N, CA, C, O and the ligand as a Tripos MOL2 file, in Angstrom:
@<TRIPOS>MOLECULE
protein
  269   267    68     0     0
PROTEIN
NO_CHARGES

@<TRIPOS>ATOM
      1 N        -152.5880 -133.9120   32.8230 N.3       1 MET1
      2 CA       -153.1650 -133.8090   31.4970 C.3       1 MET1
      3 C        -152.1490 -133.1590   30.5790 C.2       1 MET1
      4 O        -151.4300 -132.2400   30.9720 O.2       1 MET1
      5 N        -152.1030 -133.6400   29.3760 N.am      2 ARG2
      6 CA       -151.0820 -133.2070   28.4320 C.3       2 ARG2
      7 C        -151.6330 -132.1500   27.4900 C.2       2 ARG2
      8 O        -152.3250 -132.4690   26.5240 O.2       2 ARG2
      9 N        -151.3250 -130.8930   27.7750 N.am      3 HIS3
     10 CA       -151.7980 -129.8100   26.9210 C.3       3 HIS3
     11 C        -151.0370 -129.8180   25.5990 C.2       3 HIS3
     12 O        -149.8260 -130.0310   25.5610 O.2       3 HIS3
     13 N        -151.7710 -129.5810   24.5260 N.am      4 GLY4
     14 CA       -151.1540 -129.4020   23.2270 C.3       4 GLY4
     15 C        -150.4900 -130.6320   22.6570 C.2       4 GLY4
     16 O        -149.7020 -130.5200   21.7180 O.2       4 GLY4
     17 N        -150.7790 -131.7880   23.1870 N.am      5 GLN5
     18 CA       -150.1790 -133.0140   22.6760 C.3       5 GLN5
     19 C        -151.2870 -133.9470   22.2070 C.2       5 GLN5
     20 O        -152.3410 -134.0540   22.8340 O.2       5 GLN5
     21 N        -151.0270 -134.6090   21.1050 N.am      6 PHE6
     22 CA       -151.9750 -135.5950   20.6170 C.3       6 PHE6
     23 C        -151.5500 -136.9760   21.0940 C.2       6 PHE6
     24 O        -150.3600 -137.2590   21.2330 O.2       6 PHE6
     25 N        -152.5090 -137.8080   21.3350 N.am      7 ILE7
     26 CA       -152.2010 -139.1610   21.7840 C.3       7 ILE7
     27 C        -152.4310 -140.1470   20.6490 C.2       7 ILE7
     28 O        -153.1880 -139.8790   19.7160 O.2       7 ILE7
     29 N        -151.7700 -141.2850   20.7450 N.am      8 ASP8
     30 CA       -152.1210 -142.4260   19.9120 C.3       8 ASP8
     31 C        -153.2560 -143.1300   20.6450 C.2       8 ASP8
     32 O        -153.1250 -143.4820   21.8180 O.2       8 ASP8
     33 N        -154.3650 -143.3300   19.9500 N.am      9 ARG9
     34 CA       -155.5040 -143.9480   20.6380 C.3       9 ARG9
     35 C        -155.1380 -145.3610   21.0610 C.2       9 ARG9
     36 O        -154.5390 -146.1100   20.2890 O.2       9 ARG9
     37 N        -155.4960 -145.7210   22.2720 N.am     10 PRO10
     38 CA       -155.1080 -147.0380   22.7880 C.3      10 PRO10
     39 C        -155.8510 -148.1680   22.0810 C.2      10 PRO10
     40 O        -156.9910 -147.9980   21.6490 O.2      10 PRO10
     41 N        -155.1900 -149.3340   21.9650 N.am     11 PRO11
     42 CA       -155.8080 -150.4740   21.2830 C.3      11 PRO11
     43 C        -156.8010 -151.1980   22.1880 C.2      11 PRO11
     44 O        -156.6280 -152.3750   22.5040 O.2      11 PRO11
     45 N        -157.8280 -150.4880   22.5920 N.am     12 CYS12
     46 CA       -158.8320 -151.0890   23.4700 C.3      12 CYS12
     47 C        -160.2170 -150.8070   22.9020 C.2      12 CYS12
     48 O        -160.3720 -150.0260   21.9630 O.2      12 CYS12
     49 N        -161.1880 -151.4350   23.4680 N.am     13 GLU13
     50 CA       -162.5610 -151.2280   23.0260 C.3      13 GLU13
     51 C        -162.9480 -149.7630   23.1720 C.2      13 GLU13
     52 O        -162.6220 -149.1180   24.1680 O.2      13 GLU13
     53 N        -163.6500 -149.2480   22.1650 N.am     14 GLN14
     54 CA       -164.1070 -147.8620   22.2230 C.3      14 GLN14
     55 C        -165.5960 -147.8330   22.5240 C.2      14 GLN14
     56 O        -166.3700 -148.6370   22.0060 O.2      14 GLN14
     57 N        -165.9700 -146.9040   23.3600 N.am     15 ALA15
     58 CA       -167.3640 -146.7990   23.7510 C.3      15 ALA15
     59 C        -168.2030 -146.1990   22.6300 C.2      15 ALA15
     60 O        -167.7290 -145.3630   21.8600 O.2      15 ALA15
     61 N        -169.4290 -146.6300   22.5520 N.am     16 HIS16
     62 CA       -170.4040 -146.0740   21.6010 C.3      16 HIS16
     63 C        -171.0610 -144.8350   22.1980 C.2      16 HIS16
     64 O        -171.3980 -143.8950   21.4790 O.2      16 HIS16
     65 N        -171.2400 -144.8400   23.5120 N.am     17 SER17
     66 CA       -171.8500 -143.7110   24.2040 C.3      17 SER17
     67 C        -171.4010 -143.7470   25.6550 C.2      17 SER17
     68 O        -170.7150 -144.6750   26.0830 O.2      17 SER17
     69 N        -171.7820 -142.7610   26.3800 N.am     18 PHE18
     70 CA       -171.4770 -142.7810   27.8100 C.3      18 PHE18
     71 C        -172.5930 -142.1020   28.5710 C.2      18 PHE18
     72 O        -173.3450 -141.2850   28.0390 O.2      18 PHE18
     73 N        -172.6730 -142.4750   29.8440 N.am     19 GLU19
     74 CA       -173.6650 -141.8930   30.7430 C.3      19 GLU19
     75 C        -172.9070 -141.0910   31.7900 C.2      19 GLU19
     76 O        -171.8380 -141.5080   32.2340 O.2      19 GLU19
     77 N        -173.4360 -139.9680   32.1810 N.am     20 VAL20
     78 CA       -172.8440 -139.1410   33.2260 C.3      20 VAL20
     79 C        -173.7850 -139.1700   34.4150 C.2      20 VAL20
     80 O        -174.9960 -139.0100   34.2650 O.2      20 VAL20
     81 N        -173.2180 -139.3780   35.6050 N.am     21 ALA21
     82 CA       -174.0680 -139.4630   36.7790 C.3      21 ALA21
     83 C        -173.2940 -139.0400   38.0160 C.2      21 ALA21
     84 O        -172.0710 -138.8960   37.9930 O.2      21 ALA21
     85 N        -174.0280 -138.8490   39.0810 N.am     22 THR22
     86 CA       -173.4320 -138.6340   40.3950 C.3      22 THR22
     87 C        -173.9900 -139.7020   41.3220 C.2      22 THR22
     88 O        -175.0210 -140.3110   41.0350 O.2      22 THR22
     89 N        -173.3050 -139.9220   42.4320 N.am     23 CYS23
     90 CA       -173.7770 -140.9110   43.3970 C.3      23 CYS23
     91 C        -174.2300 -140.1910   44.6710 C.2      23 CYS23
     92 O        -174.2430 -138.9610   44.7310 O.2      23 CYS23
     93 N        -174.5950 -140.9620   45.6680 N.am     24 SER24
     94 CA       -175.1490 -140.3630   46.8880 C.3      24 SER24
     95 C        -174.0730 -139.7960   47.8100 C.2      24 SER24
     96 O        -174.3960 -139.1480   48.8060 O.2      24 SER24
     97 N        -172.7890 -140.0330   47.4920 N.am     25 ASP25
     98 CA       -171.6990 -139.5180   48.3230 C.3      25 ASP25
     99 C        -171.4440 -138.0560   47.9590 C.2      25 ASP25
    100 O        -170.9830 -137.7750   46.8530 O.2      25 ASP25
    101 N        -171.7380 -137.1090   48.8750 N.am     26 PRO26
    102 CA       -171.5810 -135.6940   48.5310 C.3      26 PRO26
    103 C        -170.1300 -135.2700   48.3280 C.2      26 PRO26
    104 O        -169.8780 -134.1830   47.8070 O.2      26 PRO26
    105 N        -169.1780 -136.1000   48.7240 N.am     27 THR27
    106 CA       -167.7640 -135.7540   48.5370 C.3      27 THR27
    107 C        -167.1950 -136.3750   47.2680 C.2      27 THR27
    108 O        -166.0430 -136.1260   46.9130 O.2      27 THR27
    109 N        -167.9920 -137.1700   46.5940 N.am     28 CYS28
    110 CA       -167.5230 -137.8690   45.3970 C.3      28 CYS28
    111 C        -167.5390 -136.9080   44.2120 C.2      28 CYS28
    112 O        -167.9170 -135.7440   44.3410 O.2      28 CYS28
    113 N        -167.1350 -137.4040   43.0970 N.am     29 GLY29
    114 CA       -167.0550 -136.5660   41.9010 C.3      29 GLY29
    115 C        -168.0570 -136.9920   40.8520 C.2      29 GLY29
    116 O        -169.2180 -137.2760   41.1490 O.2      29 GLY29
    117 N        -167.5830 -137.0310   39.6160 N.am     30 LEU30
    118 CA       -168.4340 -137.3300   38.4740 C.3      30 LEU30
    119 C        -168.2030 -138.7670   38.0170 C.2      30 LEU30
    120 O        -167.0610 -139.2060   37.8830 O.2      30 LEU30
    121 N        -169.2770 -139.4870   37.7820 N.am     31 HIS31
    122 CA       -169.1960 -140.8630   37.2860 C.3      31 HIS31
    123 C        -169.4710 -140.8620   35.7820 C.2      31 HIS31
    124 O        -170.4960 -140.3510   35.3290 O.2      31 HIS31
    125 N        -168.5540 -141.4340   35.0230 N.am     32 LEU32
    126 CA       -168.7550 -141.6220   33.5830 C.3      32 LEU32
    127 C        -168.8240 -143.1180   33.3380 C.2      32 LEU32
    128 O        -167.9310 -143.8580   33.7520 O.2      32 LEU32
    129 N        -169.8630 -143.5650   32.6750 N.am     33 ILE33
    130 CA       -170.0350 -144.9830   32.3940 C.3      33 ILE33
    131 C        -170.0100 -145.1700   30.8850 C.2      33 ILE33
    132 O        -170.9310 -144.7580   30.1790 O.2      33 ILE33
    133 N        -168.9350 -145.8030   30.3970 N.am     34 ALA34
    134 CA       -168.7940 -146.0640   28.9610 C.3      34 ALA34
    135 C        -169.7010 -147.2300   28.5890 C.2      34 ALA34
    136 O        -169.7990 -148.2120   29.3240 O.2      34 ALA34
    137 N        -170.3700 -147.1090   27.4270 N.am     35 LYS35
    138 CA       -171.3470 -148.1330   27.0390 C.3      35 LYS35
    139 C        -171.1500 -148.5980   25.6090 C.2      35 LYS35
    140 O        -170.6800 -147.8520   24.7510 O.2      35 LYS35
    141 N        -171.5170 -149.8380   25.3760 N.am     36 ARG36
    142 CA       -171.5330 -150.4040   24.0240 C.3      36 ARG36
    143 C        -172.8120 -149.9520   23.3050 C.2      36 ARG36
    144 O        -173.6930 -149.3370   23.9050 O.2      36 ARG36
    145 N        -172.8910 -150.2720   22.0110 N.am     37 SER37
    146 CA       -174.0650 -149.8480   21.2300 C.3      37 SER37
    147 C        -175.3490 -150.5020   21.7350 C.2      37 SER37
    148 O        -176.4420 -149.9860   21.5020 O.2      37 SER37
    149 N        -175.2200 -151.6360   22.4270 N.am     38 ASN38
    150 CA       -176.4200 -152.2730   22.9840 C.3      38 ASN38
    151 C        -176.7180 -151.7820   24.4020 C.2      38 ASN38
    152 O        -177.5360 -152.3670   25.1120 O.2      38 ASN38
    153 N        -176.0440 -150.7010   24.8050 N.am     39 ASP39
    154 CA       -176.2380 -150.0480   26.0980 C.3      39 ASP39
    155 C        -175.5860 -150.7920   27.2610 C.2      39 ASP39
    156 O        -175.7390 -150.3770   28.4100 O.2      39 ASP39
    157 N        -174.8570 -151.8900   26.9910 N.am     40 ALA40
    158 CA       -174.1700 -152.6150   28.0680 C.3      40 ALA40
    159 C        -172.9610 -151.7940   28.5310 C.2      40 ALA40
    160 O        -172.2200 -151.2660   27.7020 O.2      40 ALA40
    161 N        -172.7600 -151.6860   29.8410 N.am     41 PRO41
    162 CA       -171.6240 -150.9210   30.3360 C.3      41 PRO41
    163 C        -170.3050 -151.6410   30.0760 C.2      41 PRO41
    164 O        -170.2100 -152.8630   30.1980 O.2      41 PRO41
    165 N        -169.2780 -150.8490   29.7120 N.am     42 ILE42
    166 CA       -167.9240 -151.3740   29.5200 C.3      42 ILE42
    167 C        -167.1110 -151.1390   30.7880 C.2      42 ILE42
    168 O        -166.4730 -152.0560   31.3060 O.2      42 ILE42
    169 N        -167.1390 -149.9270   31.2730 N.am     43 CYS43
    170 CA       -166.3860 -149.5890   32.4760 C.3      43 CYS43
    171 C        -166.9410 -148.2870   33.0500 C.2      43 CYS43
    172 O        -167.7320 -147.5840   32.4210 O.2      43 CYS43
    173 N        -166.4970 -148.0030   34.2540 N.am     44 GLU44
    174 CA       -166.8870 -146.7700   34.9180 C.3      44 GLU44
    175 C        -165.6200 -145.9930   35.2570 C.2      44 GLU44
    176 O        -164.6280 -146.5690   35.7040 O.2      44 GLU44
    177 N        -165.6620 -144.6970   35.0430 N.am     45 VAL45
    178 CA       -164.5650 -143.8110   35.4460 C.3      45 VAL45
    179 C        -165.1480 -142.8180   36.4340 C.2      45 VAL45
    180 O        -166.1230 -142.1300   36.1330 O.2      45 VAL45
    181 N        -164.5440 -142.7450   37.6210 N.am     46 VAL46
    182 CA       -164.9800 -141.7510   38.6010 C.3      46 VAL46
    183 C        -163.9070 -140.6640   38.6420 C.2      46 VAL46
    184 O        -162.7470 -140.9250   38.9600 O.2      46 VAL46
    185 N        -164.3160 -139.4530   38.3160 N.am     47 ILE47
    186 CA       -163.3900 -138.3160   38.2880 C.3      47 ILE47
    187 C        -163.6290 -137.4970   39.5460 C.2      47 ILE47
    188 O        -164.6960 -136.9100   39.7260 O.2      47 ILE47
    189 N        -162.6280 -137.4640   40.4110 N.am     48 GLY48
    190 CA       -162.7380 -136.7290   41.6650 C.3      48 GLY48
    191 C        -162.7890 -135.2320   41.4350 C.2      48 GLY48
    192 O        -162.4790 -134.7480   40.3460 O.2      48 GLY48
    193 N        -163.1780 -134.5090   42.4560 N.am     49 ARG49
    194 CA       -163.3650 -133.0590   42.3060 C.3      49 ARG49
    195 C        -162.0930 -132.3080   41.9120 C.2      49 ARG49
    196 O        -162.1570 -131.4450   41.0360 O.2      49 ARG49
    197 N        -160.9380 -132.6000   42.5230 N.am     50 PRO50
    198 CA       -159.7190 -131.9020   42.0490 C.3      50 PRO50
    199 C        -159.4310 -132.2160   40.5800 C.2      50 PRO50
    200 O        -159.0220 -131.3330   39.8260 O.2      50 PRO50
    201 N        -159.6390 -133.4560   40.1770 N.am     51 GLN51
    202 CA       -159.4200 -133.8280   38.7760 C.3      51 GLN51
    203 C        -160.4400 -133.1520   37.8660 C.2      51 GLN51
    204 O        -160.1290 -132.7990   36.7280 O.2      51 GLN51
    205 N        -161.6700 -132.9710   38.3790 N.am     52 LEU52
    206 CA       -162.6860 -132.2820   37.5810 C.3      52 LEU52
    207 C        -162.2670 -130.8500   37.2750 C.2      52 LEU52
    208 O        -162.4580 -130.3630   36.1610 O.2      52 LEU52
    209 N        -161.6930 -130.1780   38.2740 N.am     53 ARG53
    210 CA       -161.2290 -128.8080   38.0360 C.3      53 ARG53
    211 C        -160.1230 -128.7990   36.9940 C.2      53 ARG53
    212 O        -160.0930 -127.9250   36.1280 O.2      53 ARG53
    213 N        -159.2060 -129.7740   37.0730 N.am     54 GLN54
    214 CA       -158.1560 -129.8800   36.0550 C.3      54 GLN54
    215 C        -158.7680 -130.1300   34.6850 C.2      54 GLN54
    216 O        -158.3430 -129.5450   33.6880 O.2      54 GLN54
    217 N        -159.7690 -131.0040   34.6430 N.am     55 LEU55
    218 CA       -160.4160 -131.3500   33.3830 C.3      55 LEU55
    219 C        -161.0990 -130.1260   32.7710 C.2      55 LEU55
    220 O        -160.9970 -129.8890   31.5670 O.2      55 LEU55
    221 N        -161.7930 -129.3510   33.6030 N.am     56 LEU56
    222 CA       -162.4570 -128.1450   33.1000 C.3      56 LEU56
    223 C        -161.4330 -127.1530   32.5560 C.2      56 LEU56
    224 O        -161.6680 -126.5230   31.5250 O.2      56 LEU56
    225 N        -160.2910 -127.0100   33.2470 N.am     57 GLY57
    226 CA       -159.2260 -126.1380   32.7600 C.3      57 GLY57
    227 C        -158.6760 -126.6370   31.4390 C.2      57 GLY57
    228 O        -158.4110 -125.8460   30.5340 O.2      57 GLY57
    229 N        -158.5050 -127.9400   31.3250 N.am     58 TYR58
    230 CA       -157.9980 -128.5440   30.0880 C.3      58 TYR58
    231 C        -158.9700 -128.2840   28.9330 C.2      58 TYR58
    232 O        -158.5530 -127.8870   27.8450 O.2      58 TYR58
    233 N        -160.2540 -128.5060   29.1700 N.am     59 ILE59
    234 CA       -161.2790 -128.2830   28.1440 C.3      59 ILE59
    235 C        -161.2360 -126.8290   27.6790 C.2      59 ILE59
    236 O        -161.2890 -126.5560   26.4800 O.2      59 ILE59
    237 N        -161.1430 -125.9140   28.6130 N.am     60 HIS60
    238 CA       -161.1060 -124.4890   28.2620 C.3      60 HIS60
    239 C        -159.8170 -124.1600   27.5070 C.2      60 HIS60
    240 O        -159.8630 -123.5040   26.4660 O.2      60 HIS60
    241 N        -158.6740 -124.6070   28.0190 N.am     61 ASP61
    242 CA       -157.3760 -124.2760   27.4010 C.3      61 ASP61
    243 C        -157.2790 -124.8310   25.9770 C.2      61 ASP61
    244 O        -156.6540 -124.2170   25.1130 O.2      61 ASP61
    245 N        -157.8830 -125.9680   25.7370 N.am     62 GLU62
    246 CA       -157.8260 -126.5910   24.4060 C.3      62 GLU62
    247 C        -158.9290 -126.0660   23.4750 C.2      62 GLU62
    248 O        -158.9830 -126.4330   22.3020 O.2      62 GLU62
    249 N        -159.8090 -125.2010   24.0120 N.am     63 GLY63
    250 CA       -160.8770 -124.6270   23.2010 C.3      63 GLY63
    251 C        -161.9830 -125.6150   22.8990 C.2      63 GLY63
    252 O        -162.7520 -125.4210   21.9570 O.2      63 GLY63
    253 N        -162.0700 -126.6650   23.6820 N.am     64 LEU64
    254 CA       -163.0850 -127.6900   23.4260 C.3      64 LEU64
    255 C        -164.4780 -127.2430   23.8350 C.2      64 LEU64
    256 O        -165.4700 -127.8910   23.4990 O.2      64 LEU64
    257 N        -164.5510 -126.1320   24.5630 N.am     65 ASP65
    258 CA       -165.8570 -125.6170   24.9730 C.3      65 ASP65
    259 C        -166.3840 -124.5930   23.9790 C.2      65 ASP65
    260 O        -167.4200 -123.9690   24.2130 O.2      65 ASP65
    261 N        -165.6660 -124.4180   22.8570 N.am     66 LEU66
    262 CA       -166.1120 -123.4950   21.8250 C.3      66 LEU66
    263 C        -166.8270 -124.2780   20.7350 C.2      66 LEU66
    264 O        -166.5000 -125.4340   20.4660 O.2      66 LEU66
    265 N        -167.7980 -123.6370   20.1180 N.am     67 LEU67
    266 CA       -168.5130 -124.3230   19.0260 C.3      67 LEU67
    267 C        -167.7090 -124.3260   17.7560 C.2      67 LEU67
    268 O        -168.1590 -124.8590   16.7420 O.2      67 LEU67
    269 ZN       -169.5240 -141.3560   43.4840 Zn       68 ZN68
@<TRIPOS>BOND
     1     1     2 1
     2     2     3 1
     3     3     4 2
     4     3     5 am
     5     5     6 1
     6     6     7 1
     7     7     8 2
     8     7     9 am
     9     9    10 1
    10    10    11 1
    11    11    12 2
    12    11    13 am
    13    13    14 1
    14    14    15 1
    15    15    16 2
    16    15    17 am
    17    17    18 1
    18    18    19 1
    19    19    20 2
    20    19    21 am
    21    21    22 1
    22    22    23 1
    23    23    24 2
    24    23    25 am
    25    25    26 1
    26    26    27 1
    27    27    28 2
    28    27    29 am
    29    29    30 1
    30    30    31 1
    31    31    32 2
    32    31    33 am
    33    33    34 1
    34    34    35 1
    35    35    36 2
    36    35    37 am
    37    37    38 1
    38    38    39 1
    39    39    40 2
    40    39    41 am
    41    41    42 1
    42    42    43 1
    43    43    44 2
    44    43    45 am
    45    45    46 1
    46    46    47 1
    47    47    48 2
    48    47    49 am
    49    49    50 1
    50    50    51 1
    51    51    52 2
    52    51    53 am
    53    53    54 1
    54    54    55 1
    55    55    56 2
    56    55    57 am
    57    57    58 1
    58    58    59 1
    59    59    60 2
    60    59    61 am
    61    61    62 1
    62    62    63 1
    63    63    64 2
    64    63    65 am
    65    65    66 1
    66    66    67 1
    67    67    68 2
    68    67    69 am
    69    69    70 1
    70    70    71 1
    71    71    72 2
    72    71    73 am
    73    73    74 1
    74    74    75 1
    75    75    76 2
    76    75    77 am
    77    77    78 1
    78    78    79 1
    79    79    80 2
    80    79    81 am
    81    81    82 1
    82    82    83 1
    83    83    84 2
    84    83    85 am
    85    85    86 1
    86    86    87 1
    87    87    88 2
    88    87    89 am
    89    89    90 1
    90    90    91 1
    91    91    92 2
    92    91    93 am
    93    93    94 1
    94    94    95 1
    95    95    96 2
    96    95    97 am
    97    97    98 1
    98    98    99 1
    99    99   100 2
   100    99   101 am
   101   101   102 1
   102   102   103 1
   103   103   104 2
   104   103   105 am
   105   105   106 1
   106   106   107 1
   107   107   108 2
   108   107   109 am
   109   109   110 1
   110   110   111 1
   111   111   112 2
   112   111   113 am
   113   113   114 1
   114   114   115 1
   115   115   116 2
   116   115   117 am
   117   117   118 1
   118   118   119 1
   119   119   120 2
   120   119   121 am
   121   121   122 1
   122   122   123 1
   123   123   124 2
   124   123   125 am
   125   125   126 1
   126   126   127 1
   127   127   128 2
   128   127   129 am
   129   129   130 1
   130   130   131 1
   131   131   132 2
   132   131   133 am
   133   133   134 1
   134   134   135 1
   135   135   136 2
   136   135   137 am
   137   137   138 1
   138   138   139 1
   139   139   140 2
   140   139   141 am
   141   141   142 1
   142   142   143 1
   143   143   144 2
   144   143   145 am
   145   145   146 1
   146   146   147 1
   147   147   148 2
   148   147   149 am
   149   149   150 1
   150   150   151 1
   151   151   152 2
   152   151   153 am
   153   153   154 1
   154   154   155 1
   155   155   156 2
   156   155   157 am
   157   157   158 1
   158   158   159 1
   159   159   160 2
   160   159   161 am
   161   161   162 1
   162   162   163 1
   163   163   164 2
   164   163   165 am
   165   165   166 1
   166   166   167 1
   167   167   168 2
   168   167   169 am
   169   169   170 1
   170   170   171 1
   171   171   172 2
   172   171   173 am
   173   173   174 1
   174   174   175 1
   175   175   176 2
   176   175   177 am
   177   177   178 1
   178   178   179 1
   179   179   180 2
   180   179   181 am
   181   181   182 1
   182   182   183 1
   183   183   184 2
   184   183   185 am
   185   185   186 1
   186   186   187 1
   187   187   188 2
   188   187   189 am
   189   189   190 1
   190   190   191 1
   191   191   192 2
   192   191   193 am
   193   193   194 1
   194   194   195 1
   195   195   196 2
   196   195   197 am
   197   197   198 1
   198   198   199 1
   199   199   200 2
   200   199   201 am
   201   201   202 1
   202   202   203 1
   203   203   204 2
   204   203   205 am
   205   205   206 1
   206   206   207 1
   207   207   208 2
   208   207   209 am
   209   209   210 1
   210   210   211 1
   211   211   212 2
   212   211   213 am
   213   213   214 1
   214   214   215 1
   215   215   216 2
   216   215   217 am
   217   217   218 1
   218   218   219 1
   219   219   220 2
   220   219   221 am
   221   221   222 1
   222   222   223 1
   223   223   224 2
   224   223   225 am
   225   225   226 1
   226   226   227 1
   227   227   228 2
   228   227   229 am
   229   229   230 1
   230   230   231 1
   231   231   232 2
   232   231   233 am
   233   233   234 1
   234   234   235 1
   235   235   236 2
   236   235   237 am
   237   237   238 1
   238   238   239 1
   239   239   240 2
   240   239   241 am
   241   241   242 1
   242   242   243 1
   243   243   244 2
   244   243   245 am
   245   245   246 1
   246   246   247 1
   247   247   248 2
   248   247   249 am
   249   249   250 1
   250   250   251 1
   251   251   252 2
   252   251   253 am
   253   253   254 1
   254   254   255 1
   255   255   256 2
   256   255   257 am
   257   257   258 1
   258   258   259 1
   259   259   260 2
   260   259   261 am
   261   261   262 1
   262   262   263 1
   263   263   264 2
   264   263   265 am
   265   265   266 1
   266   266   267 1
   267   267   268 2
@<TRIPOS>SUBSTRUCTURE
     1 MET1         2 RESIDUE 1 A MET
     2 ARG2         6 RESIDUE 1 A ARG
     3 HIS3        10 RESIDUE 1 A HIS
     4 GLY4        14 RESIDUE 1 A GLY
     5 GLN5        18 RESIDUE 1 A GLN
     6 PHE6        22 RESIDUE 1 A PHE
     7 ILE7        26 RESIDUE 1 A ILE
     8 ASP8        30 RESIDUE 1 A ASP
     9 ARG9        34 RESIDUE 1 A ARG
    10 PRO10       38 RESIDUE 1 A PRO
    11 PRO11       42 RESIDUE 1 A PRO
    12 CYS12       46 RESIDUE 1 A CYS
    13 GLU13       50 RESIDUE 1 A GLU
    14 GLN14       54 RESIDUE 1 A GLN
    15 ALA15       58 RESIDUE 1 A ALA
    16 HIS16       62 RESIDUE 1 A HIS
    17 SER17       66 RESIDUE 1 A SER
    18 PHE18       70 RESIDUE 1 A PHE
    19 GLU19       74 RESIDUE 1 A GLU
    20 VAL20       78 RESIDUE 1 A VAL
    21 ALA21       82 RESIDUE 1 A ALA
    22 THR22       86 RESIDUE 1 A THR
    23 CYS23       90 RESIDUE 1 A CYS
    24 SER24       94 RESIDUE 1 A SER
    25 ASP25       98 RESIDUE 1 A ASP
    26 PRO26      102 RESIDUE 1 A PRO
    27 THR27      106 RESIDUE 1 A THR
    28 CYS28      110 RESIDUE 1 A CYS
    29 GLY29      114 RESIDUE 1 A GLY
    30 LEU30      118 RESIDUE 1 A LEU
    31 HIS31      122 RESIDUE 1 A HIS
    32 LEU32      126 RESIDUE 1 A LEU
    33 ILE33      130 RESIDUE 1 A ILE
    34 ALA34      134 RESIDUE 1 A ALA
    35 LYS35      138 RESIDUE 1 A LYS
    36 ARG36      142 RESIDUE 1 A ARG
    37 SER37      146 RESIDUE 1 A SER
    38 ASN38      150 RESIDUE 1 A ASN
    39 ASP39      154 RESIDUE 1 A ASP
    40 ALA40      158 RESIDUE 1 A ALA
    41 PRO41      162 RESIDUE 1 A PRO
    42 ILE42      166 RESIDUE 1 A ILE
    43 CYS43      170 RESIDUE 1 A CYS
    44 GLU44      174 RESIDUE 1 A GLU
    45 VAL45      178 RESIDUE 1 A VAL
    46 VAL46      182 RESIDUE 1 A VAL
    47 ILE47      186 RESIDUE 1 A ILE
    48 GLY48      190 RESIDUE 1 A GLY
    49 ARG49      194 RESIDUE 1 A ARG
    50 PRO50      198 RESIDUE 1 A PRO
    51 GLN51      202 RESIDUE 1 A GLN
    52 LEU52      206 RESIDUE 1 A LEU
    53 ARG53      210 RESIDUE 1 A ARG
    54 GLN54      214 RESIDUE 1 A GLN
    55 LEU55      218 RESIDUE 1 A LEU
    56 LEU56      222 RESIDUE 1 A LEU
    57 GLY57      226 RESIDUE 1 A GLY
    58 TYR58      230 RESIDUE 1 A TYR
    59 ILE59      234 RESIDUE 1 A ILE
    60 HIS60      238 RESIDUE 1 A HIS
    61 ASP61      242 RESIDUE 1 A ASP
    62 GLU62      246 RESIDUE 1 A GLU
    63 GLY63      250 RESIDUE 1 A GLY
    64 LEU64      254 RESIDUE 1 A LEU
    65 ASP65      258 RESIDUE 1 A ASP
    66 LEU66      262 RESIDUE 1 A LEU
    67 LEU67      266 RESIDUE 1 A LEU
    68 ZN68       269 GROUP 0 **** ****
């Protein structure tokens, strides 16, 4: 993860909303399902547990968990 750097947003479809879920595999991580405005899924991203810890650190370091 790139701390303190801004990205150019990729030229791809942008999600209108997303769903967060877990599956029945206790060793799995977090499932994010990007959705269109009509609720149709675009793609699924599964974030493994080590990546989740990195993500939480990134959110905290960037102050994204502050109001
Ligand atoms: Zn899973």
